[in-house]
N, C-alpha and C positions, 0 to 999 in steps of 0.2 A: 427539208430534202429538195423541194422544188427549186430553191435558189441555187443549189449546187449545179444544176444542169441548165438553168437560165443563163449562166455565165457563158455557155457555149454559143448561144445565138443572140443574146442581148447583154453583153458585158457592161455596157455603159450604165444600164439600169440595175443590173444584178450586183455589181461590186459594192455600191453603197449599202445595199441591204445586207450583204454578207458581212461587211465591216461592222454594222450595227449589232450583229448577233454575238460578237465577242467570244468566239470559240477559243478554247485553250488547246494545247498541243495534244493531250490525250483524247479529247473529243474529236479532233480532226482525224487522228489516226484511227480511232474506233469507228467513227461514222462514215469515213470517206476513204482514207488511204489504204487501210488493210484490205478492203474489198477491191478498190480500183487497181491497186498494185498487183493483185492476183490475176487480173485479166490477161496481161501479156504472157506470163509464164505458163498459165493453164492453156491458153490458145496455142502457144508455141509448142507445148508438150504434145497436144493432140495433133497438130500439124506435122511435127517431126516424127512421131511414132506411127500414126495411122495414114495420113495423106502423103507425106513426103514432099520434099522440094524437088521440083522439076525445072531444069534449065534446058531450054530448047525442047527437042522432041525425044530426049533420052528417057531412060527409066527413072522413076522418082528415087531420090536419095532419102533413106529413112535412118533414124537412130534406134538403138535398142531402148526398151522402155526404162531400163535402169540408168542408162547414160542420160536420157532425156529428163528423167525425174531429178537426177542430181543437178543437171544444168538449170532446170526450171527452179528448183529450190534456191540455188545460188543466185539466180536472177532476181527472185522475189526478195531475198534478203538485201541484195544490192540496191534494189529500188527503194525499199524501206529506209535503209541507211542513207542512200543518196539524197533523198528528199530532205532528211534532217540535216545532213551536212551542207547542202546547198542553202537551206534556210538559215543555218548558222552563219554562213558567209554573207547572206543578205543582211542579217541582223548586225553583223560586224561592220559591214560597209555603210550602214544607215547613218552613222554620225558624219561621214564624209558628205552626205547630202542633206545635212541638218534635220535628220529624222530622229524622233524619239520613239518610233514604233517598237512594239514588243516582239520577242521571238515568236510568240503565238501568231501574230499577224504575218510574220515572214513565212511560217510554215503554211498558213492558209494560202498565201499568195503563190508559193511554189507548187503546192498540191493542186489547187484549182486550175492553175495555168497549165499544168500537165494533163488535165482531163482529156483533151482531144487525142493525145498520144496514147493514153490508156485505152480509150474506146476503139481507136482504129486498129489496135492490135488484135481485135476479134477476128479480123480477116486472116490472121496467121493459122487459123484452124484448117483452111484449105489454101496453102501458100502458092501463090502465083507471083513470081518475082517482079515482073513489070507492074502488075496491079498493086501489089503491096508497097512497092517503092513509090508509085504515084500517089496512093492514098496517104502514105506516111508523110510525103512532102506537103500535101494539102493540110493534114492534121498539124504538122509543125508550123505552117503559116498561121493557122487558126490559134494555136497555142501562143505564138509570139504576139499576135494581136491582143489576145486576152491578157498576157503579161504586161504589155505596154499600156493598156487601159487600166489594169488593176494596180500597177505600181504606185501611181500618185495617190490613189484612194487608200490602199492598205498601208502604205508607208508614210502617209500624211505629209506629202511634199507637193509643191506646185508642179504644173505640167512640164515646165522646162527641166527641172531637177528630176522629175519622174521619168522623162525620156532618157536622160543620161544614166539614171539609176537602172532602168530596165536594160539598157545596153550593157551595163556592167554585169548584171545578173545573167544575161544571155551569154556573155563571154565566159564567165565562171562555169556556167552549165556546159558549154562546149568543151572547156578544158577538162572538166570532170568526166565527160563522155569519152574523150581521148584517153584519159587515165584508166578508166574501166576497161577499155579495149586493150590497152597495153598490159594491164594485169591479167586479162584473159589469155593473151598470147603467152605470158610467162607461165600461167597454169598449164596451158597446153604443152609447153616445152618440158614441163615436169611430168607429163603423162596424164594430167587431169583434164580431160577434154572429151569431145564427142566420140562415141563408139558406133560405127555404122553397121547396119544389118547386111 
């Protein structure tokens, strides 16, 4: 358990120890992803229903609990599926970078690299737009650093290939994020979206 969070502040030392543990996909999901992926939807639910989003000095905007619950559940499923899909892309790209690393290692790399983004979402409980944006940018920078340090270790490539590989992973992750946003807009167009109080 300790190594999972060491990666946040000492990834250079933590990644080799994580690689030695040889987690499989079900272990990573059961011990790490299922819990960490719940933080953003639960925090967002509490923030959207009880605290509300405030932009400027206006009244806070809140969602009905039913709407927030549906959106939170959809977000949770999207996170769980998104981690696996991104890991599949990482595993698929591995041969391009002369890596023979397993899908298990790809899932560990993707999941642990996203740790800062999971944890920073706690601040969504009391959403303050400027603060949440600033903290998310800091968490994203930390996640990128963890990814770049972890890619050569987990995917068993040299530093140069690891740098290029991490850039490719980051690009795929950004494309997936844009895809999820586009799908959200489509759902909203069909009437499946937020309902305000």
